[in-house]
N, C-alpha and C positions, 0 to 999 in steps of 0.2 A: 535286408535279410533277415539282421538280428529285430527287427520290430516284427517281423512276421515268428520266430522265437522267442518274441518277447524279452530277449535280452540285452543287455547293455555291453561297450565293452567291456567295462571292467567284471562282469561277471563273466562272459564270456572269457577271457582269462582267468579268471579263478577256477573255473570247470577246467581250463585245459592246464592247470598248475602251470603256465606262466607268464611274465609282467603284462600290465597292459600297454606298454609303449612296443613291446612285440605286435599284438595284436591290432594297433592301431597304424605299426606299421605292414601288417598282412592286407587288412582295410583298404588302406590305402596303396596298395599293391605296390611298395617299395620295397617289399620283402615277401618271397617266398619260404611258404613254412618248412617245413622237416614232411614228409610220407606218413609218419602216427600222425603229426598236428593235424596235419591237412584233413586224414580222417576222421580224427574226432573234429573237428570245425565242421566236418560236413555232418554229421550224426547229430552235432548240437544243432548247426542251422536247419538242419532237417532238407536239405538238400544234397543232391547226387557229386558223388569227389570228383566225377569228369566233369561238371560242371565249374567246381571250382577251380580246380585242376587249369580248365581253360579258360577261366579268369586271370589267373597268376601269372600264366604264360604270356597272355595278350597285355598285360601291362606292363611284363619284366619289357617285352620287347619293343613295349612304345616308353619306354625308359631310354632301352638301348640305342634306339634306330628313330630316327623324328615321325610323326603321328604320322607323313605325307606320306610316307614310304609304307608303317602299316596297313593306313586305308589302299594306298592303290593293290598291295600287295593281296589282303583280301577281297578287296573289287575281283582281282583277276583270278582269282579262287572259284567266286561267288561263279564268275560266269565261265570259267570251265566247267563247274559244275552243272550249270545249265545246260551249258553245249554238250553236255554228255548224255544227260535224258533227250 
């Protein structure tokens, strides 16, 4: 995303008015930004805020639970969605 927006982590941090380690933590899905920061990130990265929110929630779940649990849950949700069609 940064490449597409032609931004470095440092440039994104400056544009957001936050420090570079915070941006690094967001990109590494180690922290979830505040809603206003997330909205600004989406604007600067030229992506939908809902997309970023989904990425952060998925990252948070993977850190809280084992990746296997997340993968199984995602597969079950995918299967239940396809069964409903």
